[in-house]
Backbone as XML, in Angstrom:
<?xml version="1.0"?>
<chain id="A" units="angstrom">
  <residue number="1" name="MET">
    <atom name="N" x="8.286" y="13.514" z="-19.485"/>
    <atom name="CA" x="8.315" y="13.353" z="-18.246"/>
    <atom name="C" x="9.557" y="14.011" z="-17.735"/>
  </residue>
  <residue number="2" name="ASP">
    <atom name="N" x="10.040" y="15.241" z="-17.238"/>
    <atom name="CA" x="10.957" y="15.854" z="-16.449"/>
    <atom name="C" x="11.526" y="15.722" z="-15.634"/>
  </residue>
  <residue number="3" name="ILE">
    <atom name="N" x="12.451" y="15.887" z="-14.901"/>
    <atom name="CA" x="12.708" y="15.459" z="-13.393"/>
    <atom name="C" x="14.115" y="17.135" z="-13.841"/>
  </residue>
  <residue number="4" name="ASN">
    <atom name="N" x="14.346" y="17.320" z="-12.093"/>
    <atom name="CA" x="14.971" y="18.528" z="-11.997"/>
    <atom name="C" x="16.570" y="17.954" z="-11.237"/>
  </residue>
  <residue number="5" name="ILE">
    <atom name="N" x="17.387" y="17.860" z="-11.702"/>
    <atom name="CA" x="18.917" y="17.554" z="-11.019"/>
    <atom name="C" x="19.085" y="18.729" z="-10.343"/>
  </residue>
  <residue number="6" name="TRP">
    <atom name="N" x="19.508" y="18.581" z="-9.583"/>
    <atom name="CA" x="20.742" y="19.779" z="-9.087"/>
    <atom name="C" x="21.631" y="19.467" z="-8.247"/>
  </residue>
  <residue number="7" name="ILE">
    <atom name="N" x="22.729" y="19.977" z="-9.417"/>
    <atom name="CA" x="24.633" y="19.629" z="-8.758"/>
    <atom name="C" x="25.366" y="20.426" z="-9.188"/>
  </residue>
  <residue number="8" name="PRO">
    <atom name="N" x="25.672" y="19.700" z="-7.670"/>
    <atom name="CA" x="26.705" y="20.435" z="-6.943"/>
    <atom name="C" x="28.125" y="21.065" z="-7.201"/>
  </residue>
  <residue number="9" name="ALA">
    <atom name="N" x="28.356" y="21.695" z="-6.753"/>
    <atom name="CA" x="29.336" y="22.727" z="-7.744"/>
    <atom name="C" x="31.046" y="22.225" z="-7.343"/>
  </residue>
  <residue number="10" name="GLN">
    <atom name="N" x="31.074" y="22.293" z="-8.608"/>
    <atom name="CA" x="32.764" y="21.625" z="-9.271"/>
    <atom name="C" x="34.245" y="22.536" z="-9.161"/>
  </residue>
  <residue number="11" name="GLY">
    <atom name="N" x="34.518" y="21.881" z="-8.330"/>
    <atom name="CA" x="36.049" y="22.630" z="-8.119"/>
    <atom name="C" x="35.685" y="23.828" z="-6.971"/>
  </residue>
  <residue number="12" name="SER">
    <atom name="N" x="37.034" y="24.840" z="-6.832"/>
    <atom name="CA" x="36.800" y="25.881" z="-5.747"/>
    <atom name="C" x="35.917" y="26.838" z="-6.458"/>
  </residue>
  <residue number="13" name="LEU">
    <atom name="N" x="36.361" y="27.535" z="-7.835"/>
    <atom name="CA" x="35.091" y="28.541" z="-7.864"/>
    <atom name="C" x="33.999" y="27.506" z="-8.929"/>
  </residue>
  <residue number="14" name="GLY">
    <atom name="N" x="33.622" y="26.737" z="-8.850"/>
    <atom name="CA" x="33.045" y="25.804" z="-9.650"/>
    <atom name="C" x="31.267" y="26.796" z="-9.356"/>
  </residue>
  <residue number="15" name="ARG">
    <atom name="N" x="29.846" y="26.842" z="-9.645"/>
    <atom name="CA" x="28.653" y="26.358" z="-8.990"/>
    <atom name="C" x="28.043" y="25.878" z="-8.544"/>
  </residue>
  <residue number="16" name="ALA">
    <atom name="N" x="27.079" y="25.361" z="-7.991"/>
    <atom name="CA" x="26.142" y="24.585" z="-7.924"/>
    <atom name="C" x="25.165" y="25.330" z="-9.273"/>
  </residue>
  <residue number="17" name="LYS">
    <atom name="N" x="24.290" y="23.924" z="-9.911"/>
    <atom name="CA" x="23.357" y="24.302" z="-10.750"/>
    <atom name="C" x="21.787" y="23.243" z="-10.727"/>
  </residue>
  <residue number="18" name="THR">
    <atom name="N" x="20.939" y="24.086" z="-11.161"/>
    <atom name="CA" x="20.050" y="22.806" z="-11.261"/>
    <atom name="C" x="19.739" y="22.841" z="-13.206"/>
  </residue>
  <residue number="19" name="ALA">
    <atom name="N" x="19.945" y="21.151" z="-12.970"/>
    <atom name="CA" x="19.056" y="20.853" z="-14.764"/>
    <atom name="C" x="17.500" y="20.176" z="-14.708"/>
  </residue>
  <residue number="20" name="GLU">
    <atom name="N" x="17.265" y="20.244" z="-15.754"/>
    <atom name="CA" x="15.817" y="20.690" z="-15.850"/>
    <atom name="C" x="16.176" y="19.454" z="-17.180"/>
  </residue>
  <residue number="21" name="VAL">
    <atom name="N" x="16.218" y="17.830" z="-17.021"/>
    <atom name="CA" x="16.666" y="17.311" z="-18.266"/>
    <atom name="C" x="15.184" y="15.937" z="-18.462"/>
  </residue>
  <residue number="22" name="PRO">
    <atom name="N" x="15.417" y="15.666" z="-19.154"/>
    <atom name="CA" x="14.091" y="14.221" z="-19.873"/>
    <atom name="C" x="14.255" y="13.042" z="-19.058"/>
  </residue>
  <residue number="23" name="VAL">
    <atom name="N" x="13.431" y="12.720" z="-19.163"/>
    <atom name="CA" x="13.703" y="10.608" z="-18.701"/>
    <atom name="C" x="12.942" y="10.510" z="-19.768"/>
  </residue>
  <residue number="24" name="ALA">
    <atom name="N" x="14.719" y="9.013" z="-19.591"/>
    <atom name="CA" x="14.334" y="8.506" z="-20.809"/>
    <atom name="C" x="13.474" y="7.212" z="-20.845"/>
  </residue>
  <residue number="25" name="ASP">
    <atom name="N" x="13.953" y="6.059" z="-19.161"/>
    <atom name="CA" x="13.600" y="5.892" z="-18.438"/>
    <atom name="C" x="13.397" y="5.699" z="-16.708"/>
  </residue>
  <residue number="26" name="LEU">
    <atom name="N" x="12.265" y="4.815" z="-16.691"/>
    <atom name="CA" x="12.517" y="5.527" z="-15.140"/>
    <atom name="C" x="11.797" y="4.720" z="-14.187"/>
  </residue>
  <residue number="27" name="SER">
    <atom name="N" x="11.915" y="4.335" z="-13.005"/>
    <atom name="CA" x="12.152" y="3.161" z="-12.371"/>
    <atom name="C" x="11.629" y="3.335" z="-10.713"/>
  </residue>
  <residue number="28" name="MET">
    <atom name="N" x="11.119" y="2.212" z="-10.004"/>
    <atom name="CA" x="11.449" y="2.577" z="-8.379"/>
    <atom name="C" x="12.898" y="3.026" z="-7.767"/>
  </residue>
  <residue number="29" name="PHE">
    <atom name="N" x="14.159" y="2.447" z="-8.662"/>
    <atom name="CA" x="15.128" y="2.046" z="-7.946"/>
    <atom name="C" x="16.164" y="3.315" z="-9.007"/>
  </residue>
  <residue number="30" name="GLY">
    <atom name="N" x="15.597" y="3.943" z="-9.839"/>
    <atom name="CA" x="15.900" y="4.836" z="-10.788"/>
    <atom name="C" x="15.930" y="5.324" z="-11.849"/>
  </residue>
  <residue number="31" name="ALA">
    <atom name="N" x="16.805" y="6.114" z="-12.602"/>
    <atom name="CA" x="16.238" y="6.694" z="-13.524"/>
    <atom name="C" x="17.885" y="6.720" z="-15.158"/>
  </residue>
  <residue number="32" name="SER">
    <atom name="N" x="16.993" y="6.840" z="-16.242"/>
    <atom name="CA" x="17.924" y="7.558" z="-17.284"/>
    <atom name="C" x="17.433" y="8.777" z="-17.451"/>
  </residue>
  <residue number="33" name="VAL">
    <atom name="N" x="17.853" y="8.975" z="-18.200"/>
    <atom name="CA" x="17.945" y="10.840" z="-18.689"/>
    <atom name="C" x="19.007" y="11.544" z="-19.304"/>
  </residue>
  <residue number="34" name="HIS">
    <atom name="N" x="18.754" y="11.934" z="-20.104"/>
    <atom name="CA" x="18.976" y="12.768" z="-21.091"/>
    <atom name="C" x="20.015" y="14.292" z="-21.419"/>
  </residue>
  <residue number="35" name="ALA">
    <atom name="N" x="21.278" y="14.408" z="-20.612"/>
    <atom name="CA" x="21.546" y="15.577" z="-20.295"/>
    <atom name="C" x="22.650" y="15.898" z="-21.185"/>
  </residue>
  <residue number="36" name="LYS">
    <atom name="N" x="22.675" y="17.974" z="-21.080"/>
    <atom name="CA" x="23.359" y="17.714" z="-22.384"/>
    <atom name="C" x="25.065" y="18.516" z="-21.201"/>
  </residue>
  <residue number="37" name="LYS">
    <atom name="N" x="26.613" y="17.852" z="-21.948"/>
    <atom name="CA" x="27.884" y="17.559" z="-21.501"/>
    <atom name="C" x="27.658" y="18.713" z="-20.872"/>
  </residue>
  <residue number="38" name="SER">
    <atom name="N" x="27.214" y="19.529" z="-21.013"/>
    <atom name="CA" x="27.060" y="21.060" z="-20.068"/>
    <atom name="C" x="27.151" y="20.851" z="-18.555"/>
  </residue>
  <residue number="39" name="ASP">
    <atom name="N" x="26.032" y="20.272" z="-18.503"/>
    <atom name="CA" x="25.155" y="20.278" z="-16.841"/>
    <atom name="C" x="26.508" y="19.227" z="-16.297"/>
  </residue>
  <residue number="40" name="ARG">
    <atom name="N" x="27.340" y="18.682" z="-16.703"/>
    <atom name="CA" x="28.740" y="18.875" z="-16.242"/>
    <atom name="C" x="28.108" y="17.503" z="-15.209"/>
  </residue>
  <residue number="41" name="LEU">
    <atom name="N" x="27.295" y="16.712" z="-15.238"/>
    <atom name="CA" x="26.446" y="15.561" z="-14.158"/>
    <atom name="C" x="28.321" y="14.341" z="-15.072"/>
  </residue>
  <residue number="42" name="ALA">
    <atom name="N" x="28.649" y="13.594" z="-13.965"/>
    <atom name="CA" x="30.188" y="12.456" z="-14.481"/>
    <atom name="C" x="29.262" y="11.759" z="-13.130"/>
  </residue>
  <residue number="43" name="ARG">
    <atom name="N" x="29.417" y="10.234" z="-14.147"/>
    <atom name="CA" x="29.866" y="9.084" z="-12.989"/>
    <atom name="C" x="30.391" y="9.308" z="-11.850"/>
  </residue>
  <residue number="44" name="GLY">
    <atom name="N" x="29.343" y="8.836" z="-11.099"/>
    <atom name="CA" x="29.883" y="8.618" z="-9.158"/>
    <atom name="C" x="29.841" y="9.777" z="-8.881"/>
  </residue>
  <residue number="45" name="LYS">
    <atom name="N" x="28.996" y="10.839" z="-9.594"/>
    <atom name="CA" x="28.551" y="12.278" z="-8.950"/>
    <atom name="C" x="27.568" y="12.339" z="-7.931"/>
  </residue>
  <residue number="46" name="VAL">
    <atom name="N" x="27.399" y="12.942" z="-6.825"/>
    <atom name="CA" x="25.832" y="12.291" z="-5.947"/>
    <atom name="C" x="25.121" y="13.374" z="-6.507"/>
  </residue>
  <residue number="47" name="VAL">
    <atom name="N" x="24.164" y="13.041" z="-6.207"/>
    <atom name="CA" x="22.941" y="14.826" z="-6.798"/>
    <atom name="C" x="21.579" y="14.509" z="-6.070"/>
  </residue>
  <residue number="48" name="GLN">
    <atom name="N" x="21.058" y="15.970" z="-6.583"/>
    <atom name="CA" x="19.749" y="15.703" z="-5.680"/>
    <atom name="C" x="18.914" y="15.310" z="-6.758"/>
  </residue>
  <residue number="49" name="VAL">
    <atom name="N" x="17.790" y="14.478" z="-6.811"/>
    <atom name="CA" x="16.463" y="14.679" z="-8.223"/>
    <atom name="C" x="15.151" y="15.053" z="-7.385"/>
  </residue>
  <residue number="50" name="THR">
    <atom name="N" x="14.829" y="15.993" z="-8.365"/>
    <atom name="CA" x="13.208" y="15.998" z="-7.273"/>
    <atom name="C" x="12.391" y="15.857" z="-8.217"/>
  </residue>
  <residue number="51" name="VAL">
    <atom name="N" x="11.342" y="15.401" z="-8.314"/>
    <atom name="CA" x="10.033" y="14.706" z="-9.179"/>
    <atom name="C" x="8.965" y="15.423" z="-8.479"/>
  </residue>
  <residue number="52" name="ASN">
    <atom name="N" x="8.312" y="16.615" z="-8.892"/>
    <atom name="CA" x="7.090" y="16.811" z="-7.736"/>
    <atom name="C" x="7.079" y="17.310" z="-6.728"/>
  </residue>
  <residue number="53" name="ASP">
    <atom name="N" x="8.344" y="18.319" z="-6.093"/>
    <atom name="CA" x="8.510" y="18.837" z="-5.320"/>
    <atom name="C" x="8.667" y="17.350" z="-4.132"/>
  </residue>
  <residue number="54" name="GLU">
    <atom name="N" x="9.026" y="16.074" z="-4.333"/>
    <atom name="CA" x="9.963" y="15.657" z="-3.852"/>
    <atom name="C" x="11.058" y="14.975" z="-4.053"/>
  </residue>
  <residue number="55" name="THR">
    <atom name="N" x="11.737" y="14.632" z="-3.230"/>
    <atom name="CA" x="13.590" y="14.826" z="-3.341"/>
    <atom name="C" x="14.184" y="13.826" z="-3.093"/>
  </residue>
  <residue number="56" name="THR">
    <atom name="N" x="14.939" y="13.472" z="-3.556"/>
    <atom name="CA" x="15.954" y="11.920" z="-3.189"/>
    <atom name="C" x="17.774" y="12.481" z="-2.990"/>
  </residue>
  <residue number="57" name="THR">
    <atom name="N" x="18.201" y="11.592" z="-2.975"/>
    <atom name="CA" x="19.533" y="11.434" z="-3.316"/>
    <atom name="C" x="20.033" y="10.520" z="-4.097"/>
  </residue>
  <residue number="58" name="ALA">
    <atom name="N" x="20.384" y="11.257" z="-5.603"/>
    <atom name="CA" x="20.845" y="9.530" z="-6.635"/>
    <atom name="C" x="22.013" y="9.939" z="-6.795"/>
  </residue>
  <residue number="59" name="ILE">
    <atom name="N" x="23.246" y="8.613" z="-7.379"/>
    <atom name="CA" x="24.202" y="8.896" z="-8.010"/>
    <atom name="C" x="24.879" y="8.427" z="-9.327"/>
  </residue>
  <residue number="60" name="VAL">
    <atom name="N" x="25.426" y="9.160" z="-9.230"/>
    <atom name="CA" x="25.398" y="8.450" z="-11.719"/>
    <atom name="C" x="26.143" y="7.528" z="-10.988"/>
  </residue>
  <residue number="61" name="ARG">
    <atom name="N" x="25.438" y="7.012" z="-12.103"/>
    <atom name="CA" x="26.002" y="5.354" z="-12.284"/>
    <atom name="C" x="26.913" y="5.047" z="-13.483"/>
  </residue>
  <residue number="62" name="SER">
    <atom name="N" x="25.958" y="5.535" z="-14.476"/>
    <atom name="CA" x="26.339" y="5.123" z="-15.757"/>
    <atom name="C" x="26.708" y="5.965" z="-16.641"/>
  </residue>
  <residue number="63" name="GLU">
    <atom name="N" x="27.088" y="6.739" z="-17.854"/>
    <atom name="CA" x="26.835" y="7.398" z="-18.715"/>
    <atom name="C" x="27.098" y="6.957" z="-20.387"/>
  </residue>
  <residue number="64" name="HIS">
    <atom name="N" x="26.573" y="7.414" z="-20.536"/>
    <atom name="CA" x="26.496" y="6.789" z="-22.006"/>
    <atom name="C" x="26.230" y="7.675" z="-23.661"/>
  </residue>
  <residue number="65" name="PRO">
    <atom name="N" x="27.376" y="7.604" z="-24.629"/>
    <atom name="CA" x="26.578" y="8.722" z="-25.395"/>
    <atom name="C" x="25.372" y="9.040" z="-25.983"/>
  </residue>
  <residue number="66" name="ALA">
    <atom name="N" x="24.838" y="9.566" z="-26.200"/>
    <atom name="CA" x="23.644" y="9.166" z="-27.138"/>
    <atom name="C" x="24.139" y="9.756" z="-28.854"/>
  </residue>
  <residue number="67" name="ASP">
    <atom name="N" x="22.487" y="9.218" z="-29.438"/>
    <atom name="CA" x="22.565" y="9.310" z="-31.046"/>
    <atom name="C" x="23.634" y="11.063" z="-31.298"/>
  </residue>
  <residue number="68" name="ASP">
    <atom name="N" x="22.640" y="12.451" z="-30.445"/>
    <atom name="CA" x="22.671" y="13.780" z="-30.503"/>
    <atom name="C" x="24.063" y="14.678" z="-29.495"/>
  </residue>
  <residue number="69" name="SER">
    <atom name="N" x="25.231" y="14.072" z="-30.686"/>
    <atom name="CA" x="26.442" y="14.360" z="-30.267"/>
    <atom name="C" x="26.659" y="14.970" z="-28.874"/>
  </residue>
  <residue number="70" name="LYS">
    <atom name="N" x="25.518" y="16.205" z="-28.313"/>
    <atom name="CA" x="25.025" y="17.279" z="-27.458"/>
    <atom name="C" x="24.622" y="16.197" z="-25.866"/>
  </residue>
  <residue number="71" name="LEU">
    <atom name="N" x="24.294" y="15.346" z="-26.512"/>
    <atom name="CA" x="23.165" y="14.592" z="-25.102"/>
    <atom name="C" x="24.073" y="14.100" z="-24.537"/>
  </residue>
  <residue number="72" name="ILE">
    <atom name="N" x="24.351" y="13.301" z="-23.824"/>
    <atom name="CA" x="25.041" y="11.910" z="-22.838"/>
    <atom name="C" x="23.861" y="11.372" z="-21.862"/>
  </residue>
  <residue number="73" name="ARG">
    <atom name="N" x="23.307" y="10.310" z="-22.277"/>
    <atom name="CA" x="22.220" y="9.257" z="-21.814"/>
    <atom name="C" x="23.512" y="9.088" z="-19.870"/>
  </residue>
  <residue number="74" name="TYR">
    <atom name="N" x="22.323" y="9.260" z="-18.958"/>
    <atom name="CA" x="22.865" y="9.193" z="-17.619"/>
    <atom name="C" x="21.811" y="8.122" z="-16.877"/>
  </residue>
  <residue number="75" name="GLY">
    <atom name="N" x="22.925" y="7.077" z="-16.207"/>
    <atom name="CA" x="21.945" y="6.200" z="-15.420"/>
    <atom name="C" x="22.226" y="6.822" z="-14.339"/>
  </residue>
  <residue number="76" name="LEU">
    <atom name="N" x="20.849" y="7.344" z="-12.991"/>
    <atom name="CA" x="21.010" y="7.738" z="-11.746"/>
    <atom name="C" x="20.231" y="6.412" z="-10.930"/>
  </residue>
  <residue number="77" name="GLU">
    <atom name="N" x="21.026" y="5.913" z="-10.249"/>
    <atom name="CA" x="20.467" y="5.083" z="-8.821"/>
    <atom name="C" x="20.091" y="6.232" z="-7.873"/>
  </residue>
  <residue number="78" name="PHE">
    <atom name="N" x="18.702" y="5.624" z="-7.450"/>
    <atom name="CA" x="17.878" y="6.590" z="-6.197"/>
    <atom name="C" x="19.173" y="6.074" z="-5.017"/>
  </residue>
  <residue number="79" name="ILE">
    <atom name="N" x="19.352" y="6.881" z="-3.801"/>
    <atom name="CA" x="19.758" y="6.166" z="-2.614"/>
    <atom name="C" x="18.634" y="6.327" z="-1.387"/>
  </residue>
  <residue number="80" name="GLN">
    <atom name="N" x="18.323" y="5.928" z="-0.652"/>
    <atom name="CA" x="17.288" y="5.623" z="0.170"/>
    <atom name="C" x="16.049" y="6.408" z="0.175"/>
  </residue>
  <residue number="81" name="PRO">
    <atom name="N" x="15.135" y="6.688" z="-0.987"/>
    <atom name="CA" x="14.373" y="7.476" z="-1.414"/>
    <atom name="C" x="12.993" y="7.775" z="-0.113"/>
  </residue>
  <residue number="82" name="SER">
    <atom name="N" x="12.416" y="8.255" z="-0.337"/>
    <atom name="CA" x="11.662" y="8.378" z="1.242"/>
    <atom name="C" x="9.929" y="8.123" z="0.704"/>
  </residue>
  <residue number="83" name="ASP">
    <atom name="N" x="9.150" y="7.435" z="1.164"/>
    <atom name="CA" x="7.844" y="6.998" z="1.082"/>
    <atom name="C" x="7.504" y="8.396" z="-0.123"/>
  </residue>
  <residue number="84" name="GLY">
    <atom name="N" x="7.453" y="9.212" z="0.065"/>
    <atom name="CA" x="6.545" y="10.593" z="-0.619"/>
    <atom name="C" x="7.427" y="10.715" z="-1.768"/>
  </residue>
  <residue number="85" name="PHE">
    <atom name="N" x="8.777" y="10.523" z="-2.409"/>
    <atom name="CA" x="8.951" y="10.196" z="-3.621"/>
    <atom name="C" x="8.675" y="9.102" z="-4.765"/>
  </residue>
  <residue number="86" name="LEU">
    <atom name="N" x="8.891" y="8.468" z="-3.665"/>
    <atom name="CA" x="8.496" y="7.208" z="-4.337"/>
    <atom name="C" x="6.672" y="6.671" z="-5.024"/>
  </residue>
  <residue number="87" name="GLU">
    <atom name="N" x="6.191" y="7.337" z="-3.859"/>
    <atom name="CA" x="4.609" y="7.550" z="-4.236"/>
    <atom name="C" x="4.832" y="8.702" z="-5.677"/>
  </residue>
  <residue number="88" name="GLN">
    <atom name="N" x="5.291" y="9.489" z="-6.032"/>
    <atom name="CA" x="5.684" y="10.121" z="-7.099"/>
    <atom name="C" x="5.687" y="9.722" z="-8.437"/>
  </residue>
  <residue number="89" name="ILE">
    <atom name="N" x="6.897" y="9.029" z="-8.145"/>
    <atom name="CA" x="7.642" y="7.615" z="-9.348"/>
    <atom name="C" x="5.879" y="6.307" z="-9.502"/>
  </residue>
  <residue number="90" name="ARG">
    <atom name="N" x="5.866" y="6.332" z="-8.638"/>
    <atom name="CA" x="4.807" y="5.110" z="-8.747"/>
    <atom name="C" x="3.540" y="6.197" z="-9.424"/>
  </residue>
  <residue number="91" name="GLU">
    <atom name="N" x="3.075" y="6.975" z="-9.416"/>
    <atom name="CA" x="1.639" y="7.707" z="-10.008"/>
    <atom name="C" x="2.458" y="8.225" z="-11.528"/>
  </residue>
  <residue number="92" name="ALA">
    <atom name="N" x="3.649" y="8.518" z="-11.876"/>
    <atom name="CA" x="4.593" y="9.021" z="-12.927"/>
    <atom name="C" x="4.412" y="7.513" z="-13.750"/>
  </residue>
  <residue number="93" name="THR">
    <atom name="N" x="4.782" y="6.568" z="-13.581"/>
    <atom name="CA" x="4.451" y="4.943" z="-13.881"/>
    <atom name="C" x="3.642" y="5.026" z="-14.009"/>
  </residue>
  <residue number="94" name="ASP">
    <atom name="N" x="2.797" y="4.641" z="-13.731"/>
    <atom name="CA" x="1.056" y="3.797" z="-13.700"/>
    <atom name="C" x="0.471" y="4.467" z="-14.492"/>
  </residue>
  <residue number="95" name="SER">
    <atom name="N" x="0.304" y="6.399" z="-14.627"/>
    <atom name="CA" x="-0.746" y="7.454" z="-15.600"/>
    <atom name="C" x="0.640" y="7.067" z="-16.785"/>
  </residue>
  <residue number="96" name="SER">
    <atom name="N" x="1.764" y="5.955" z="-17.302"/>
    <atom name="CA" x="2.294" y="5.995" z="-17.981"/>
    <atom name="C" x="2.200" y="5.038" z="-18.558"/>
  </residue>
  <residue number="97" name="ARG">
    <atom name="N" x="2.170" y="3.348" z="-17.788"/>
    <atom name="CA" x="1.372" y="2.568" z="-18.143"/>
    <atom name="C" x="-0.253" y="3.095" z="-18.994"/>
  </residue>
  <residue number="98" name="GLU">
    <atom name="N" x="-1.067" y="3.899" z="-18.494"/>
    <atom name="CA" x="-2.570" y="3.758" z="-18.392"/>
    <atom name="C" x="-2.637" y="4.157" z="-20.198"/>
  </residue>
  <residue number="99" name="PHE">
    <atom name="N" x="-1.762" y="5.251" z="-20.153"/>
    <atom name="CA" x="-1.299" y="5.802" z="-21.498"/>
    <atom name="C" x="-0.978" y="5.260" z="-22.410"/>
  </residue>
  <residue number="100" name="GLN">
    <atom name="N" x="-0.200" y="4.059" z="-22.274"/>
    <atom name="CA" x="0.095" y="3.492" z="-23.568"/>
    <atom name="C" x="-0.980" y="2.101" z="-23.224"/>
  </residue>
  <residue number="101" name="GLY">
    <atom name="N" x="-2.191" y="2.420" z="-22.942"/>
    <atom name="CA" x="-2.764" y="1.343" z="-22.914"/>
    <atom name="C" x="-2.808" y="-0.199" z="-22.131"/>
  </residue>
  <residue number="102" name="GLU">
    <atom name="N" x="-1.911" y="0.256" z="-21.017"/>
    <atom name="CA" x="-1.767" y="-1.163" z="-20.458"/>
    <atom name="C" x="-2.422" y="-0.274" z="-18.966"/>
  </residue>
  <residue number="103" name="ALA">
    <atom name="N" x="-3.408" y="-0.635" z="-17.888"/>
    <atom name="CA" x="-3.061" y="-0.342" z="-16.984"/>
    <atom name="C" x="-3.525" y="-1.935" z="-15.908"/>
  </residue>
  <residue number="104" name="VAL">
    <atom name="N" x="-1.689" y="-1.572" z="-15.850"/>
    <atom name="CA" x="-1.264" y="-2.855" z="-15.217"/>
    <atom name="C" x="-1.058" y="-2.147" z="-14.088"/>
  </residue>
  <residue number="105" name="ARG">
    <atom name="N" x="-0.349" y="-3.360" z="-12.662"/>
    <atom name="CA" x="0.625" y="-2.769" z="-11.370"/>
    <atom name="C" x="1.638" y="-3.309" z="-11.889"/>
  </residue>
  <residue number="106" name="GLU">
    <atom name="N" x="2.974" y="-2.919" z="-10.494"/>
    <atom name="CA" x="3.884" y="-3.887" z="-10.985"/>
    <atom name="C" x="3.792" y="-5.085" z="-10.692"/>
  </residue>
  <residue number="107" name="GLU">
    <atom name="N" x="2.655" y="-5.617" z="-9.321"/>
    <atom name="CA" x="2.638" y="-7.126" z="-9.554"/>
    <atom name="C" x="2.229" y="-7.626" z="-10.947"/>
  </residue>
  <residue number="108" name="GLN">
    <atom name="N" x="1.681" y="-7.077" z="-11.205"/>
    <atom name="CA" x="1.451" y="-8.508" z="-12.807"/>
    <atom name="C" x="2.250" y="-8.389" z="-13.783"/>
  </residue>
  <residue number="109" name="LEU">
    <atom name="N" x="2.942" y="-6.717" z="-13.592"/>
    <atom name="CA" x="4.300" y="-6.987" z="-14.630"/>
    <atom name="C" x="4.945" y="-8.281" z="-14.040"/>
  </residue>
  <residue number="110" name="TRP">
    <atom name="N" x="5.424" y="-7.791" z="-12.808"/>
    <atom name="CA" x="6.141" y="-9.304" z="-12.345"/>
    <atom name="C" x="5.979" y="-10.366" z="-12.698"/>
  </residue>
  <residue number="111" name="LEU">
    <atom name="N" x="4.589" y="-10.678" z="-12.441"/>
    <atom name="CA" x="4.646" y="-12.304" z="-12.647"/>
    <atom name="C" x="4.296" y="-12.768" z="-14.163"/>
  </residue>
  <residue number="112" name="ARG">
    <atom name="N" x="4.081" y="-11.426" z="-15.650"/>
    <atom name="CA" x="3.832" y="-11.310" z="-16.399"/>
    <atom name="C" x="5.610" y="-12.155" z="-17.030"/>
  </residue>
  <residue number="113" name="SER">
    <atom name="N" x="6.799" y="-11.655" z="-16.147"/>
    <atom name="CA" x="8.066" y="-11.759" z="-16.019"/>
    <atom name="C" x="9.023" y="-12.751" z="-16.108"/>
  </residue>
  <residue number="114" name="THR">
    <atom name="N" x="7.879" y="-13.205" z="-15.329"/>
    <atom name="CA" x="8.333" y="-14.836" z="-14.494"/>
    <atom name="C" x="7.989" y="-16.137" z="-15.127"/>
  </residue>
</chain>
């Protein structure tokens, strides 16, 4: 799954850009994504995340070099996502579980982990 991230301009001559990045991990609270160094994501930066036409604000909380030196794995935390955005996340995670042969709901996952 890919998501779009709008990255604000950097510096007085910088330009805002939108990057389509692959998702490594996704939850109702945030996402872990792989992005190029040239995408200019950085820890503490506030960005806009779009999933299937639903958008929310997120903050970059962490960055870790990936195996490929051109990519960095970033941890994004969603900030006050709308119900529509959360529904898109729920649909994506549910379909992923079904694809993997685990047709389980979040409540069942919680009960399994306790």
